[in-house]
C-alpha positions in Angstrom: -52.6 -93.4 45.8 -52.3 -93.1 49.6 -53.2 -96.4 51.3 -54.7 -96.6 54.8 -54.6 -99.9 56.6 -55.8 -100.6 60.1 -54.2 -103.7 61.6 -54.3 -105.5 64.9 -51.6 -104.9 67.5 -49.3 -107.9 67.8 -48.2 -108.4 71.4 -44.5 -109.0 71.7 -43.8 -107.2 68.5 -45.7 -103.9 68.3 -45.0 -102.3 71.7 -42.4 -99.8 70.3 -44.7 -98.9 67.5 -47.6 -98.3 69.9 -45.6 -96.0 72.2 -44.2 -94.1 69.3 -47.7 -93.2 68.2 -49.1 -92.7 71.7 -46.3 -90.3 72.6 -47.0 -88.1 69.5 -50.8 -88.2 69.9 -51.2 -87.2 73.5 -48.3 -84.8 74.2 -50.7 -81.8 74.2 -52.3 -82.8 77.5 -51.1 -81.4 80.8 -50.9 -84.8 82.6 -49.0 -86.4 79.7 -45.6 -87.8 79.9 -43.7 -90.1 77.5 -44.3 -93.8 78.1 -41.7 -96.4 77.4 -41.6 -100.0 76.2 -41.1 -101.1 79.8 -44.3 -99.2 80.8 -46.3 -101.1 78.1 -44.7 -104.4 79.0 -45.7 -103.8 82.7 -49.2 -102.9 81.7 -49.5 -106.2 79.8 -49.2 -107.9 83.2 -52.5 -106.3 84.4 -55.3 -108.7 85.1 -57.6 -106.8 82.7 -55.1 -106.5 79.8 -56.4 -107.7 76.5 -54.7 -107.1 73.2 -57.6 -108.3 71.1 -59.0 -104.8 70.6 -55.8 -102.9 70.1 -55.4 -101.5 66.5 -52.7 -99.5 64.7 -53.5 -97.3 61.7 -50.8 -97.2 59.0 -50.7 -94.7 56.1 -48.4 -96.0 53.4 -46.9 -98.3 56.0 -46.3 -95.4 58.4 -48.0 -95.8 61.8 -50.2 -92.7 62.3 -52.9 -93.7 64.8 -54.0 -96.1 67.5 -57.2 -97.2 69.3 -58.0 -99.7 72.0 -61.5 -101.3 71.9 -61.5 -102.6 75.4 -63.7 -105.5 76.7 -63.8 -105.8 80.5 -64.4 -109.6 80.9 -65.5 -109.2 84.5 -68.3 -106.7 83.6 -71.7 -108.3 83.5 -73.0 -105.4 81.3 -72.2 -106.0 77.7 -70.6 -102.6 77.2 -67.2 -102.1 75.6 -65.0 -99.0 75.8 -63.1 -97.1 73.2 -59.8 -96.0 74.7 -56.6 -94.2 73.5 -58.2 -93.2 70.2 -55.7 -90.8 68.6 -54.0 -89.7 65.4 -50.6 -88.2 65.0 -51.2 -84.4 64.7 -49.9 -83.9 61.1 -52.2 -86.7 59.9 -55.5 -85.4 61.5 -58.6 -84.3 59.5 -58.0 -87.1 56.9 -60.7 -89.5 58.2 -58.2 -91.7 60.1 -59.8 -91.1 63.5 -63.2 -92.0 62.1 -61.8 -95.2 60.5 -60.2 -96.2 63.8 -63.4 -95.5 65.7 -65.4 -97.6 63.2 -62.9 -100.4 63.5 -63.2 -100.3 67.3 -67.0 -100.5 67.2 -66.8 -103.4 64.8 -64.4 -105.2 67.1 -66.6 -104.7 70.1 -69.7 -105.9 68.3 -67.9 -109.0 67.1 -66.9 -109.8 70.7 -70.5 -109.7 71.9 -70.9 -106.1 73.2 -74.2 -104.4 72.6 -73.1 -100.9 73.7 -70.0 -98.8 73.4 -68.6 -95.9 75.4 -66.0 -93.4 74.4 -64.8 -90.0 75.5 -63.4 -86.7 74.5 -62.2 -83.4 75.7 -64.9 -80.8 75.6 -62.7 -78.1 74.1 -61.6 -80.4 71.3 -64.4 -79.8 68.7 -63.0 -82.4 66.3 -63.3 -85.2 68.8 -66.8 -84.1 69.8 -67.9 -83.9 66.1 -66.5 -87.4 65.5 -68.5 -88.9 68.3 -71.7 -87.2 67.5 -71.2 -88.0 63.8 -71.0 -91.7 64.6 -74.3 -91.5 66.6 -72.9 -91.3 70.1 -74.9 -89.5 72.8 -73.4 -87.6 75.8 -74.0 -89.4 79.1 -71.5 -88.0 81.5 -69.0 -85.1 82.2 -65.8 -85.5 84.1 -63.3 -82.9 85.4 -59.5 -82.8 85.8 -58.8 -80.6 88.8 -55.7 -79.2 90.4 -54.6 -77.1 93.4 -51.4 -75.8 94.9 -50.1 -77.4 98.0 -48.7 -74.1 99.3 -51.6 -73.4 101.7 -53.5 -76.5 102.8 -56.9 -75.6 104.2 -58.2 -76.3 107.7 -61.4 -75.5 109.5 -63.6 -76.6 106.5 -65.7 -79.1 108.4 -63.2 -81.9 108.6 -63.8 -84.6 111.1 -61.7 -84.8 114.2 -63.3 -88.0 115.4 -61.6 -90.4 113.1 -58.1 -92.0 113.3 -55.9 -92.5 110.2 -53.3 -95.1 109.6 -51.0 -96.0 106.7 -51.8 -99.0 104.6 -49.2 -101.6 105.3 -47.4 -102.6 102.1 -47.1 -106.4 101.8 -50.1 -107.0 104.2 -52.6 -109.2 102.5 -55.2 -108.3 105.1 -54.8 -104.6 104.3 -54.9 -105.3 100.6 -58.2 -107.1 101.1 -59.5 -104.3 103.3 -58.7 -101.6 100.7 -60.4 -103.7 98.0 -63.5 -104.2 100.1 -63.6 -100.5 101.0 -63.3 -99.5 97.3 -66.1 -101.8 96.3 -68.4 -100.7 99.1 -67.9 -97.0 98.6 -68.2 -97.1 94.8 -71.1 -99.5 94.6 -73.6 -96.8 93.5 -71.3 -95.0 91.2 -71.3 -94.7 87.4 -69.7 -97.7 85.6 -69.1 -99.6 88.8 -68.2 -103.2 88.8 -66.6 -105.0 91.8 -62.8 -104.9 91.6 -60.8 -108.0 92.5 -58.0 -108.4 95.0 -55.7 -109.3 92.0 -56.5 -106.0 90.3 -55.8 -104.1 93.6 -52.5 -105.8 94.0 -51.4 -105.0 90.5 -52.3 -101.3 90.8 -50.7 -100.9 94.3 -47.6 -103.0 93.5 -46.9 -102.9 89.7 -48.6 -99.9 88.2 -46.1 -98.5 85.6 -47.1 -94.9 86.2 -47.6 -94.3 89.9 -44.6 -96.1 91.2 -44.7 -94.2 94.4 -48.0 -94.7 96.3 -49.3 -94.1 99.8 -52.7 -95.2 101.1 -54.4 -94.0 104.3 -57.2 -95.9 106.0 -59.5 -94.1 108.4 -61.2 -95.7 111.3 -64.1 -94.6 113.4 -64.5 -96.3 116.8 -62.0 -99.0 115.6 -64.0 -99.8 112.4 -62.7 -98.8 108.9 -64.9 -96.2 107.3 -62.9 -94.8 104.4 -59.6 -94.4 102.6 -57.5 -92.2 100.3 -54.8 -93.2 97.8 -51.9 -90.9 96.8 -49.5 -91.3 93.9 -46.4 -89.8 92.5 -45.1 -90.4 88.9 -41.3 -89.7 89.2 -40.9 -89.8 85.4 -43.6 -87.2 84.9 -42.0 -84.8 87.5 -38.6 -85.3 85.9 -39.8 -84.8 82.4 -41.9 -81.7 83.3 -39.5 -80.3 85.9 -42.5 -80.4 88.2 -43.5 -81.6 91.7 -47.0 -83.0 91.2 -48.7 -85.6 93.2 -52.1 -87.2 92.6 -55.2 -88.0 94.6 -55.7 -91.4 93.1 -58.8 -92.5 94.9 -60.9 -91.6 97.9 -64.0 -93.2 99.4 -66.1 -93.1 102.5 -68.7 -95.8 103.4 -72.2 -94.5 102.7 -73.5 -94.5 106.4 -70.6 -92.2 107.3 -70.8 -89.6 104.6 -71.6 -85.9 105.3 -69.6 -86.1 108.5 -66.4 -84.4 107.4 -64.5 -87.6 106.9 -63.9 -87.0 103.2 -62.6 -83.5 104.0 -60.3 -84.9 106.7 -58.9 -87.5 104.2 -58.3 -84.9 101.6 -56.5 -82.6 104.0 -54.3 -85.4 105.4 -53.6 -86.6 101.9 -52.4 -83.2 100.7 -50.2 -82.9 103.8 -48.6 -86.2 103.0 -47.9 -85.2 99.4 -46.5 -81.9 100.6 -44.2 -83.6 103.1 -42.8 -85.6 100.2 -41.8 -82.4 98.4 -44.8 -82.0 96.1 -46.0 -78.5 95.3 -49.2 -79.3 93.4 -51.8 -82.1 93.3 -54.3 -83.2 90.7 -57.3 -85.5 90.6 -60.1 -86.6 88.3 -63.8 -86.7 89.2 -67.2 -87.6 87.8 -69.1 -84.3 87.9 -72.3 -86.2 88.7 -70.7 -88.4 91.4 -73.5 -89.3 93.8 -71.4 -88.4 96.8 -71.1 -84.8 95.6 -67.3 -85.3 95.5 -66.9 -82.4 93.1 -68.2 -80.0 95.8 -65.8 -81.4 98.3 -62.9 -80.9 96.0 -63.9 -77.3 95.4 -64.3 -76.8 99.1 -60.7 -77.7 99.8 -59.4 -75.5 97.0 -59.3 -77.5 93.7 -60.0 -75.8 90.4 -61.1 -77.3 87.1 -58.4 -77.6 84.5 -60.3 -79.5 81.8 -63.7 -81.0 81.1 -64.1 -84.4 79.5 -67.3 -86.0 78.2 -68.3 -89.6 78.0 -70.5 -90.8 75.0 -72.4 -94.0 74.5 -73.9 -95.8 71.6 -76.0 -99.0 71.2 -74.4 -101.4 68.7 -76.5 -104.5 69.0 
């Protein structure tokens, strides 16, 4: 008889097992690239890392699936998140994904959460059926978008009144400024909670994926009003034989929106990526973003590559 066991990830022992399953599970996605043990070890240094909700599914002692039931200890809302739920392709449609999801929900409930959020790709009916079968309700839609850097637009309403400067790496004042700008610009966004300077430092200086980053800060009349972050994953580009850069983040303070500052930041960001030899750029966006960011990205030439949906469920 085939025996399914779901066991907890053991930090310091299971990193190689985790990446082996991860690399098999998610290789079908365009933005995927193989992760390494070093990548995982670096991610364990993140201020928000917590191994308590990481589980591995084994079928007759063979690792076949993973899930991360993540608790954000800095979030006041008692909502946990199901992340990286996946089953090795040849073992799908055997109930393993459901068993992992149920284990994640149980773990989150035991750790005091009263709601759980997970996600799935809209054109993956198996994932959608799993979520709906467990009583989740759709709450949000997100888009992965992409555009060529061959012809960067101009004359699309971008502001000429602002000045842009590069974030100074190693500057604690600039680090605090970026963290403040991020918190202020995203305060009214979905799933917002204030980020810490320690989190910002980790992402800018130690992130295992985007090892090449540039950030631009924009000033209006000598006051900071917005920013944009750009990233390159050299391992992805080598593995895919590609030249792709990412718009990691962008924000404009609320009083200064609808003035073309976001468009200017996007254009300057794309120019910078192109100057670094990139030929394409990608980004992710909440379709219902209150700043209407989706419309801005369409305006400067981005096209939707994939839709993802977020689901929630009460578990109290």
